[in-house]
N, CA, C, O and the ligand as a Tripos MOL2 file, in Angstrom:
@<TRIPOS>MOLECULE
protein
  261   259    66     0     0
PROTEIN
NO_CHARGES

@<TRIPOS>ATOM
      1 N          30.9440   35.5200    1.6960 N.3       1 MET1
      2 CA         31.0030   36.9160    2.2920 C.3       1 MET1
      3 C          32.2380   37.1590    2.9910 C.2       1 MET1
      4 O          32.6390   36.4290    3.8980 O.2       1 MET1
      5 N          32.8940   38.2650    2.5410 N.am      2 ALA2
      6 CA         34.2460   38.7130    3.1770 C.3       2 ALA2
      7 C          33.8700   39.2490    4.5490 C.2       2 ALA2
      8 O          33.0580   40.1680    4.6520 O.2       2 ALA2
      9 N          34.4070   38.7260    5.5260 N.am      3 GLU3
     10 CA         34.1270   39.5190    6.8850 C.3       3 GLU3
     11 C          35.4240   39.9140    7.4280 C.2       3 GLU3
     12 O          36.2110   39.0500    7.8140 O.2       3 GLU3
     13 N          35.6970   41.1370    7.4840 N.am      4 ASP4
     14 CA         37.0500   41.5170    8.0650 C.3       4 ASP4
     15 C          36.6730   42.1110    9.5660 C.2       4 ASP4
     16 O          37.5770   42.7100   10.1490 O.2       4 ASP4
     17 N          35.6080   42.0020   10.1130 N.am      5 ARG5
     18 CA         35.4700   42.5400   11.4050 C.3       5 ARG5
     19 C          36.0210   41.5470   12.3130 C.2       5 ARG5
     20 O          36.1660   40.3750   11.9680 O.2       5 ARG5
     21 N          36.3550   42.0170   13.5540 N.am      6 LEU6
     22 CA         36.9310   41.1200   14.4990 C.3       6 LEU6
     23 C          36.2310   40.8030   15.7980 C.2       6 LEU6
     24 O          35.9190   41.6790   16.6050 O.2       6 LEU6
     25 N          35.9710   39.3620   15.9880 N.am      7 ALA7
     26 CA         35.0400   39.1070   17.2110 C.3       7 ALA7
     27 C          36.1530   38.7800   18.3320 C.2       7 ALA7
     28 O          37.2380   38.2520   18.0880 O.2       7 ALA7
     29 N          35.7370   39.1490   19.4910 N.am      8 CYS8
     30 CA         36.3010   38.9510   20.8340 C.3       8 CYS8
     31 C          36.1950   37.4120   21.2410 C.2       8 CYS8
     32 O          35.0920   36.8650   21.2160 O.2       8 CYS8
     33 N          37.2950   36.7430   21.6010 N.am      9 ARG9
     34 CA         37.2820   35.3810   21.7710 C.3       9 ARG9
     35 C          36.7080   35.3820   23.3600 C.2       9 ARG9
     36 O          36.2700   34.3010   23.7560 O.2       9 ARG9
     37 N          36.6840   36.4010   24.1970 N.am     10 GLU10
     38 CA         36.3530   36.4820   25.5500 C.3      10 GLU10
     39 C          34.8040   36.6120   25.7610 C.2      10 GLU10
     40 O          34.1560   35.8870   26.5160 O.2      10 GLU10
     41 N          34.2770   37.6650   24.9710 N.am     11 CYS11
     42 CA         32.9240   38.0980   25.2080 C.3      11 CYS11
     43 C          32.1020   38.0340   23.8220 C.2      11 CYS11
     44 O          30.9240   38.3900   23.7740 O.2      11 CYS11
     45 N          32.7390   37.6000   22.8060 N.am     12 HIS12
     46 CA         32.1520   37.5310   21.2850 C.3      12 HIS12
     47 C          31.5990   38.9660   20.7790 C.2      12 HIS12
     48 O          30.8770   39.0210   19.7830 O.2      12 HIS12
     49 N          31.8910   39.8890   21.3550 N.am     13 PHE13
     50 CA         31.6360   41.3180   20.8970 C.3      13 PHE13
     51 C          32.2920   41.4050   19.5190 C.2      13 PHE13
     52 O          33.4060   40.9290   19.3060 O.2      13 PHE13
     53 N          31.4980   42.0850   18.5090 N.am     14 VAL14
     54 CA         32.0750   42.1510   17.1080 C.3      14 VAL14
     55 C          32.6510   43.6540   17.0250 C.2      14 VAL14
     56 O          31.8930   44.6230   17.0720 O.2      14 VAL14
     57 N          33.7540   43.7510   16.9250 N.am     15 ASN15
     58 CA         34.5880   45.0470   16.7140 C.3      15 ASN15
     59 C          34.9440   45.3630   15.3370 C.2      15 ASN15
     60 O          34.9370   44.4790   14.4800 O.2      15 ASN15
     61 N          35.2310   46.4760   15.0920 N.am     16 GLY16
     62 CA         35.7210   47.1130   13.8550 C.3      16 GLY16
     63 C          36.9880   46.2770   13.4030 C.2      16 GLY16
     64 O          37.6950   45.5860   14.1360 O.2      16 GLY16
     65 N          37.1370   46.4990   11.9300 N.am     17 PRO17
     66 CA         38.2690   45.7640   11.5470 C.3      17 PRO17
     67 C          39.6410   46.2400   12.0460 C.2      17 PRO17
     68 O          40.5920   45.4650   11.9520 O.2      17 PRO17
     69 N          39.7820   47.3040   12.5020 N.am     18 ASP18
     70 CA         41.0510   48.1000   12.8410 C.3      18 ASP18
     71 C          41.2720   47.9530   14.4350 C.2      18 ASP18
     72 O          42.2830   48.3990   14.9750 O.2      18 ASP18
     73 N          40.2500   47.2940   15.1400 N.am     19 ALA19
     74 CA         40.3290   47.1680   16.6040 C.3      19 ALA19
     75 C          41.6190   46.3860   16.9720 C.2      19 ALA19
     76 O          42.0000   45.4180   16.3130 O.2      19 ALA19
     77 N          42.2710   46.8660   18.0690 N.am     20 GLN20
     78 CA         43.5130   46.3320   18.7830 C.3      20 GLN20
     79 C          42.8750   45.5640   19.9130 C.2      20 GLN20
     80 O          43.3000   44.4490   20.2160 O.2      20 GLN20
     81 N          41.9160   46.1000   20.5120 N.am     21 THR21
     82 CA         41.2590   45.5360   22.0050 C.3      21 THR21
     83 C          39.8150   45.5490   21.7100 C.2      21 THR21
     84 O          39.2950   46.3580   20.9420 O.2      21 THR21
     85 N          39.2370   44.6960   22.2970 N.am     22 CYS22
     86 CA         37.7580   44.5580   22.5410 C.3      22 CYS22
     87 C          37.2420   45.8790   23.1090 C.2      22 CYS22
     88 O          37.7070   46.3910   24.1270 O.2      22 CYS22
     89 N          36.1440   46.4500   22.3040 N.am     23 GLU23
     90 CA         35.5480   47.7350   22.8220 C.3      23 GLU23
     91 C          34.6090   47.4470   24.0900 C.2      23 GLU23
     92 O          34.1680   48.3370   24.8180 O.2      23 GLU23
     93 N          34.3830   46.1690   24.2370 N.am     24 ASN24
     94 CA         33.2980   45.6350   25.2110 C.3      24 ASN24
     95 C          34.0350   45.3270   26.5760 C.2      24 ASN24
     96 O          33.6110   45.7860   27.6370 O.2      24 ASN24
     97 N          35.1150   44.5590   26.4990 N.am     25 CYS25
     98 CA         35.7870   43.9280   27.5860 C.3      25 CYS25
     99 C          37.2270   44.2420   27.6270 C.2      25 CYS25
    100 O          37.8970   43.8210   28.5700 O.2      25 CYS25
    101 N          37.7740   44.9560   26.6720 N.am     26 GLY26
    102 CA         39.2210   45.3020   26.6490 C.3      26 GLY26
    103 C          40.1250   44.1320   26.4040 C.2      26 GLY26
    104 O          41.3190   44.3400   26.6200 O.2      26 GLY26
    105 N          39.7890   42.9960   26.0120 N.am     27 SER27
    106 CA         40.5920   41.7980   25.7140 C.3      27 SER27
    107 C          41.2690   42.1460   24.4840 C.2      27 SER27
    108 O          40.7350   42.8310   23.6110 O.2      27 SER27
    109 N          42.5040   41.6530   24.4060 N.am     28 SER28
    110 CA         43.2310   41.8460   22.9680 C.3      28 SER28
    111 C          43.0720   40.4480   22.2840 C.2      28 SER28
    112 O          43.8270   40.1970   21.3440 O.2      28 SER28
    113 N          42.3140   39.6840   22.6090 N.am     29 SER29
    114 CA         42.0970   38.2910   22.1040 C.3      29 SER29
    115 C          41.0280   38.4280   20.9750 C.2      29 SER29
    116 O          39.8860   38.0160   21.1790 O.2      29 SER29
    117 N          41.3740   38.9940   19.8030 N.am     30 LEU30
    118 CA         40.4810   39.2460   18.8330 C.3      30 LEU30
    119 C          40.6900   38.3610   17.5720 C.2      30 LEU30
    120 O          41.8260   38.1820   17.1320 O.2      30 LEU30
    121 N          39.6190   37.8210   17.0060 N.am     31 THR31
    122 CA         40.0330   36.9760   15.7890 C.3      31 THR31
    123 C          38.8850   37.1580   14.6770 C.2      31 THR31
    124 O          37.7190   37.4330   14.9590 O.2      31 THR31
    125 N          39.4330   36.9440   13.2200 N.am     32 GLU32
    126 CA         38.5980   37.1160   12.1330 C.3      32 GLU32
    127 C          37.9160   35.8350   11.9130 C.2      32 GLU32
    128 O          37.0400   35.7270   11.0540 O.2      32 GLU32
    129 N          38.3010   34.8280   12.6860 N.am     33 ASP33
    130 CA         37.6680   33.5810   12.4260 C.3      33 ASP33
    131 C          36.3880   33.3050   13.2750 C.2      33 ASP33
    132 O          36.3760   32.6060   14.2880 O.2      33 ASP33
    133 N          35.4310   33.8730   12.7930 N.am     34 TRP34
    134 CA         33.9940   33.7480   13.5760 C.3      34 TRP34
    135 C          32.9070   33.5670   12.4890 C.2      34 TRP34
    136 O          33.0500   33.8510   11.3000 O.2      34 TRP34
    137 N          31.9520   33.1220   12.9900 N.am     35 ALA35
    138 CA         30.6750   32.9780   12.1990 C.3      35 ALA35
    139 C          29.3910   33.3470   12.6630 C.2      35 ALA35
    140 O          29.0220   32.9240   13.7590 O.2      35 ALA35
    141 N          28.6820   34.0540   12.0060 N.am     36 GLY36
    142 CA         27.1950   34.3140   12.4230 C.3      36 GLY36
    143 C          27.2060   35.3930   13.5370 C.2      36 GLY36
    144 O          28.1340   35.3990   14.3460 O.2      36 GLY36
    145 N          26.2000   36.3100   13.6070 N.am     37 TYR37
    146 CA         26.1390   37.2460   14.7960 C.3      37 TYR37
    147 C          24.7560   37.6030   15.0230 C.2      37 TYR37
    148 O          23.8740   37.4330   14.1810 O.2      37 TYR37
    149 N          24.5650   38.1330   16.2490 N.am     38 VAL38
    150 CA         23.4120   38.5420   16.6570 C.3      38 VAL38
    151 C          23.3970   40.0400   17.1110 C.2      38 VAL38
    152 O          24.2850   40.4410   17.8640 O.2      38 VAL38
    153 N          22.4840   40.8100   16.7050 N.am     39 ILE39
    154 CA         22.5270   42.2360   17.2020 C.3      39 ILE39
    155 C          21.8160   42.3850   18.4860 C.2      39 ILE39
    156 O          20.6550   41.9790   18.5260 O.2      39 ILE39
    157 N          22.2970   42.8640   19.4510 N.am     40 ILE40
    158 CA         21.6070   43.0540   20.7000 C.3      40 ILE40
    159 C          21.5290   44.4450   21.0140 C.2      40 ILE40
    160 O          22.4470   44.9130   21.6870 O.2      40 ILE40
    161 N          20.4870   45.2780   20.6030 N.am     41 PRO41
    162 CA         20.3110   46.6580   20.8350 C.3      41 PRO41
    163 C          19.8980   46.9260   22.2460 C.2      41 PRO41
    164 O          20.2880   47.9520   22.8040 O.2      41 PRO41
    165 N          19.1210   46.0510   22.8620 N.am     42 HIS42
    166 CA         18.7030   46.3950   24.2130 C.3      42 HIS42
    167 C          18.7330   44.9720   25.1470 C.2      42 HIS42
    168 O          17.8130   44.1680   25.2980 O.2      42 HIS42
    169 N          19.9670   44.9380   25.6640 N.am     43 PRO43
    170 CA         20.3390   43.6710   26.4990 C.3      43 PRO43
    171 C          19.3050   43.4490   27.6460 C.2      43 PRO43
    172 O          19.0090   42.2980   27.9670 O.2      43 PRO43
    173 N          18.8190   44.3950   28.1930 N.am     44 GLU44
    174 CA         17.9850   44.4950   29.2940 C.3      44 GLU44
    175 C          16.5470   43.8490   28.8540 C.2      44 GLU44
    176 O          15.7940   43.3190   29.6700 O.2      44 GLU44
    177 N          16.2880   43.9550   27.5690 N.am     45 LYS45
    178 CA         15.0880   43.4030   27.0350 C.3      45 LYS45
    179 C          15.1540   42.0310   26.4590 C.2      45 LYS45
    180 O          14.1490   41.3380   26.3040 O.2      45 LYS45
    181 N          16.4040   41.6410   26.1350 N.am     46 SER46
    182 CA         16.6020   40.5920   25.3420 C.3      46 SER46
    183 C          16.5320   39.3410   26.1660 C.2      46 SER46
    184 O          16.7460   39.3580   27.3790 O.2      46 SER46
    185 N          16.2230   38.2290   25.4800 N.am     47 GLU47
    186 CA         16.1350   36.9800   26.1990 C.3      47 GLU47
    187 C          17.6640   36.0280   26.1210 C.2      47 GLU47
    188 O          18.0880   35.1960   26.9230 O.2      47 GLU47
    189 N          18.2550   36.5190   24.8450 N.am     48 ILE48
    190 CA         19.4880   35.8740   24.6000 C.3      48 ILE48
    191 C          20.5270   36.4790   25.4340 C.2      48 ILE48
    192 O          21.4760   35.7740   25.7770 O.2      48 ILE48
    193 N          20.4580   37.7200   25.8040 N.am     49 ALA49
    194 CA         21.6410   38.5200   26.2110 C.3      49 ALA49
    195 C          22.2070   37.8300   27.5930 C.2      49 ALA49
    196 O          23.4000   37.5660   27.7440 O.2      49 ALA49
    197 N          21.1320   37.5580   28.6400 N.am     50 PRO50
    198 CA         21.8040   36.7460   29.7960 C.3      50 PRO50
    199 C          22.4120   35.5220   29.4410 C.2      50 PRO50
    200 O          23.4080   35.1780   30.0780 O.2      50 PRO50
    201 N          21.9460   34.7490   28.4560 N.am     51 GLU51
    202 CA         22.5520   33.6030   28.0520 C.3      51 GLU51
    203 C          24.0870   33.7400   27.4750 C.2      51 GLU51
    204 O          25.0120   32.9320   27.5560 O.2      51 GLU51
    205 N          24.0450   34.8550   26.9540 N.am     52 MET52
    206 CA         25.5710   35.1680   26.3260 C.3      52 MET52
    207 C          26.1800   36.0790   27.2930 C.2      52 MET52
    208 O          27.1770   36.6660   26.8720 O.2      52 MET52
    209 N          25.8020   36.3420   28.5320 N.am     53 ASN53
    210 CA         26.4290   37.3110   29.3420 C.3      53 ASN53
    211 C          26.7370   38.5780   28.7710 C.2      53 ASN53
    212 O          27.8430   39.0930   28.9330 O.2      53 ASN53
    213 N          25.7440   39.1600   28.0530 N.am     54 VAL54
    214 CA         25.7380   40.4640   27.2130 C.3      54 VAL54
    215 C          25.0630   41.4470   28.1620 C.2      54 VAL54
    216 O          23.9830   41.1990   28.6980 O.2      54 VAL54
    217 N          25.7440   42.5700   28.3440 N.am     55 SER55
    218 CA         25.1010   43.6950   29.1240 C.3      55 SER55
    219 C          25.3540   45.0560   28.2160 C.2      55 SER55
    220 O          24.8210   46.0990   28.5950 O.2      55 SER55
    221 N          26.1240   45.0480   27.0800 N.am     56 THR56
    222 CA         26.3990   46.2270   26.4350 C.3      56 THR56
    223 C          25.7330   45.9540   25.0680 C.2      56 THR56
    224 O          25.9110   44.9080   24.4430 O.2      56 THR56
    225 N          24.9860   46.9300   24.6680 N.am     57 PRO57
    226 CA         24.4180   46.7500   23.2580 C.3      57 PRO57
    227 C          25.4570   46.7280   22.2160 C.2      57 PRO57
    228 O          26.4220   47.4920   22.2150 O.2      57 PRO57
    229 N          25.1820   45.6600   21.1700 N.am     58 GLY58
    230 CA         26.1230   45.7440   20.1240 C.3      58 GLY58
    231 C          25.8400   44.4160   19.2280 C.2      58 GLY58
    232 O          24.7670   43.8130   19.2400 O.2      58 GLY58
    233 N          26.8760   44.0890   18.5150 N.am     59 SER59
    234 CA         26.6520   42.8820   17.7050 C.3      59 SER59
    235 C          27.7240   41.7980   18.3240 C.2      59 SER59
    236 O          28.9080   42.0760   18.5150 O.2      59 SER59
    237 N          27.1910   40.6530   18.5790 N.am     60 TYR60
    238 CA         27.8730   39.4800   19.1120 C.3      60 TYR60
    239 C          28.0720   38.2630   18.2180 C.2      60 TYR60
    240 O          27.0870   37.7740   17.6650 O.2      60 TYR60
    241 N          29.2950   37.7410   18.0400 N.am     61 ALA61
    242 CA         29.4140   36.5980   17.2340 C.3      61 ALA61
    243 C          28.7240   35.1660   18.0120 C.2      61 ALA61
    244 O          28.7870   34.9070   19.2130 O.2      61 ALA61
    245 N          28.1480   34.4580   17.0770 N.am     62 LEU62
    246 CA         27.6620   33.1880   17.5860 C.3      62 LEU62
    247 C          28.8190   32.2390   17.8510 C.2      62 LEU62
    248 O          28.9390   31.5260   18.8470 O.2      62 LEU62
    249 N          29.6410   32.3280   16.8360 N.am     63 LYS63
    250 CA         30.6700   31.0760   17.0380 C.3      63 LYS63
    251 C          31.8190   31.8030   16.8470 C.2      63 LYS63
    252 O          31.8750   32.6560   15.9610 O.2      63 LYS63
    253 N          32.7690   31.5570   17.5980 N.am     64 VAL64
    254 CA         34.1910   32.1490   17.5960 C.3      64 VAL64
    255 C          35.2190   30.9400   17.6730 C.2      64 VAL64
    256 O          35.1140   30.1200   18.5850 O.2      64 VAL64
    257 N          36.1180   30.8440   16.8030 N.am     65 ARG65
    258 CA         37.1510   29.8600   16.9430 C.3      65 ARG65
    259 C          38.5060   30.3690   17.6090 C.2      65 ARG65
    260 O          39.4460   29.5900   17.7680 O.2      65 ARG65
    261 ZN         35.3940   41.2370   24.5640 Zn       66 ZN66
@<TRIPOS>BOND
     1     1     2 1
     2     2     3 1
     3     3     4 2
     4     3     5 am
     5     5     6 1
     6     6     7 1
     7     7     8 2
     8     7     9 am
     9     9    10 1
    10    10    11 1
    11    11    12 2
    12    11    13 am
    13    13    14 1
    14    14    15 1
    15    15    16 2
    16    15    17 am
    17    17    18 1
    18    18    19 1
    19    19    20 2
    20    19    21 am
    21    21    22 1
    22    22    23 1
    23    23    24 2
    24    23    25 am
    25    25    26 1
    26    26    27 1
    27    27    28 2
    28    27    29 am
    29    29    30 1
    30    30    31 1
    31    31    32 2
    32    31    33 am
    33    33    34 1
    34    34    35 1
    35    35    36 2
    36    35    37 am
    37    37    38 1
    38    38    39 1
    39    39    40 2
    40    39    41 am
    41    41    42 1
    42    42    43 1
    43    43    44 2
    44    43    45 am
    45    45    46 1
    46    46    47 1
    47    47    48 2
    48    47    49 am
    49    49    50 1
    50    50    51 1
    51    51    52 2
    52    51    53 am
    53    53    54 1
    54    54    55 1
    55    55    56 2
    56    55    57 am
    57    57    58 1
    58    58    59 1
    59    59    60 2
    60    59    61 am
    61    61    62 1
    62    62    63 1
    63    63    64 2
    64    63    65 am
    65    65    66 1
    66    66    67 1
    67    67    68 2
    68    67    69 am
    69    69    70 1
    70    70    71 1
    71    71    72 2
    72    71    73 am
    73    73    74 1
    74    74    75 1
    75    75    76 2
    76    75    77 am
    77    77    78 1
    78    78    79 1
    79    79    80 2
    80    79    81 am
    81    81    82 1
    82    82    83 1
    83    83    84 2
    84    83    85 am
    85    85    86 1
    86    86    87 1
    87    87    88 2
    88    87    89 am
    89    89    90 1
    90    90    91 1
    91    91    92 2
    92    91    93 am
    93    93    94 1
    94    94    95 1
    95    95    96 2
    96    95    97 am
    97    97    98 1
    98    98    99 1
    99    99   100 2
   100    99   101 am
   101   101   102 1
   102   102   103 1
   103   103   104 2
   104   103   105 am
   105   105   106 1
   106   106   107 1
   107   107   108 2
   108   107   109 am
   109   109   110 1
   110   110   111 1
   111   111   112 2
   112   111   113 am
   113   113   114 1
   114   114   115 1
   115   115   116 2
   116   115   117 am
   117   117   118 1
   118   118   119 1
   119   119   120 2
   120   119   121 am
   121   121   122 1
   122   122   123 1
   123   123   124 2
   124   123   125 am
   125   125   126 1
   126   126   127 1
   127   127   128 2
   128   127   129 am
   129   129   130 1
   130   130   131 1
   131   131   132 2
   132   131   133 am
   133   133   134 1
   134   134   135 1
   135   135   136 2
   136   135   137 am
   137   137   138 1
   138   138   139 1
   139   139   140 2
   140   139   141 am
   141   141   142 1
   142   142   143 1
   143   143   144 2
   144   143   145 am
   145   145   146 1
   146   146   147 1
   147   147   148 2
   148   147   149 am
   149   149   150 1
   150   150   151 1
   151   151   152 2
   152   151   153 am
   153   153   154 1
   154   154   155 1
   155   155   156 2
   156   155   157 am
   157   157   158 1
   158   158   159 1
   159   159   160 2
   160   159   161 am
   161   161   162 1
   162   162   163 1
   163   163   164 2
   164   163   165 am
   165   165   166 1
   166   166   167 1
   167   167   168 2
   168   167   169 am
   169   169   170 1
   170   170   171 1
   171   171   172 2
   172   171   173 am
   173   173   174 1
   174   174   175 1
   175   175   176 2
   176   175   177 am
   177   177   178 1
   178   178   179 1
   179   179   180 2
   180   179   181 am
   181   181   182 1
   182   182   183 1
   183   183   184 2
   184   183   185 am
   185   185   186 1
   186   186   187 1
   187   187   188 2
   188   187   189 am
   189   189   190 1
   190   190   191 1
   191   191   192 2
   192   191   193 am
   193   193   194 1
   194   194   195 1
   195   195   196 2
   196   195   197 am
   197   197   198 1
   198   198   199 1
   199   199   200 2
   200   199   201 am
   201   201   202 1
   202   202   203 1
   203   203   204 2
   204   203   205 am
   205   205   206 1
   206   206   207 1
   207   207   208 2
   208   207   209 am
   209   209   210 1
   210   210   211 1
   211   211   212 2
   212   211   213 am
   213   213   214 1
   214   214   215 1
   215   215   216 2
   216   215   217 am
   217   217   218 1
   218   218   219 1
   219   219   220 2
   220   219   221 am
   221   221   222 1
   222   222   223 1
   223   223   224 2
   224   223   225 am
   225   225   226 1
   226   226   227 1
   227   227   228 2
   228   227   229 am
   229   229   230 1
   230   230   231 1
   231   231   232 2
   232   231   233 am
   233   233   234 1
   234   234   235 1
   235   235   236 2
   236   235   237 am
   237   237   238 1
   238   238   239 1
   239   239   240 2
   240   239   241 am
   241   241   242 1
   242   242   243 1
   243   243   244 2
   244   243   245 am
   245   245   246 1
   246   246   247 1
   247   247   248 2
   248   247   249 am
   249   249   250 1
   250   250   251 1
   251   251   252 2
   252   251   253 am
   253   253   254 1
   254   254   255 1
   255   255   256 2
   256   255   257 am
   257   257   258 1
   258   258   259 1
   259   259   260 2
@<TRIPOS>SUBSTRUCTURE
     1 MET1         2 RESIDUE 1 A MET
     2 ALA2         6 RESIDUE 1 A ALA
     3 GLU3        10 RESIDUE 1 A GLU
     4 ASP4        14 RESIDUE 1 A ASP
     5 ARG5        18 RESIDUE 1 A ARG
     6 LEU6        22 RESIDUE 1 A LEU
     7 ALA7        26 RESIDUE 1 A ALA
     8 CYS8        30 RESIDUE 1 A CYS
     9 ARG9        34 RESIDUE 1 A ARG
    10 GLU10       38 RESIDUE 1 A GLU
    11 CYS11       42 RESIDUE 1 A CYS
    12 HIS12       46 RESIDUE 1 A HIS
    13 PHE13       50 RESIDUE 1 A PHE
    14 VAL14       54 RESIDUE 1 A VAL
    15 ASN15       58 RESIDUE 1 A ASN
    16 GLY16       62 RESIDUE 1 A GLY
    17 PRO17       66 RESIDUE 1 A PRO
    18 ASP18       70 RESIDUE 1 A ASP
    19 ALA19       74 RESIDUE 1 A ALA
    20 GLN20       78 RESIDUE 1 A GLN
    21 THR21       82 RESIDUE 1 A THR
    22 CYS22       86 RESIDUE 1 A CYS
    23 GLU23       90 RESIDUE 1 A GLU
    24 ASN24       94 RESIDUE 1 A ASN
    25 CYS25       98 RESIDUE 1 A CYS
    26 GLY26      102 RESIDUE 1 A GLY
    27 SER27      106 RESIDUE 1 A SER
    28 SER28      110 RESIDUE 1 A SER
    29 SER29      114 RESIDUE 1 A SER
    30 LEU30      118 RESIDUE 1 A LEU
    31 THR31      122 RESIDUE 1 A THR
    32 GLU32      126 RESIDUE 1 A GLU
    33 ASP33      130 RESIDUE 1 A ASP
    34 TRP34      134 RESIDUE 1 A TRP
    35 ALA35      138 RESIDUE 1 A ALA
    36 GLY36      142 RESIDUE 1 A GLY
    37 TYR37      146 RESIDUE 1 A TYR
    38 VAL38      150 RESIDUE 1 A VAL
    39 ILE39      154 RESIDUE 1 A ILE
    40 ILE40      158 RESIDUE 1 A ILE
    41 PRO41      162 RESIDUE 1 A PRO
    42 HIS42      166 RESIDUE 1 A HIS
    43 PRO43      170 RESIDUE 1 A PRO
    44 GLU44      174 RESIDUE 1 A GLU
    45 LYS45      178 RESIDUE 1 A LYS
    46 SER46      182 RESIDUE 1 A SER
    47 GLU47      186 RESIDUE 1 A GLU
    48 ILE48      190 RESIDUE 1 A ILE
    49 ALA49      194 RESIDUE 1 A ALA
    50 PRO50      198 RESIDUE 1 A PRO
    51 GLU51      202 RESIDUE 1 A GLU
    52 MET52      206 RESIDUE 1 A MET
    53 ASN53      210 RESIDUE 1 A ASN
    54 VAL54      214 RESIDUE 1 A VAL
    55 SER55      218 RESIDUE 1 A SER
    56 THR56      222 RESIDUE 1 A THR
    57 PRO57      226 RESIDUE 1 A PRO
    58 GLY58      230 RESIDUE 1 A GLY
    59 SER59      234 RESIDUE 1 A SER
    60 TYR60      238 RESIDUE 1 A TYR
    61 ALA61      242 RESIDUE 1 A ALA
    62 LEU62      246 RESIDUE 1 A LEU
    63 LYS63      250 RESIDUE 1 A LYS
    64 VAL64      254 RESIDUE 1 A VAL
    65 ARG65      258 RESIDUE 1 A ARG
    66 ZN66       261 GROUP 0 **** ****
């Protein structure tokens, strides 16, 4: 599967393919080298969100290299 979206190395937020900086935390440390993701639509109701330090709804990469 070709995946050209960019995951943030800082917060794991999955950004669009043309992103220059992370929409979630503003970091410019983005990478195409990531695997798997979870969609967290309601961080306040999610059990995994606190574990991943997620407070913004969105897609988050599970593994970022
Ligand atoms: Zn980020």
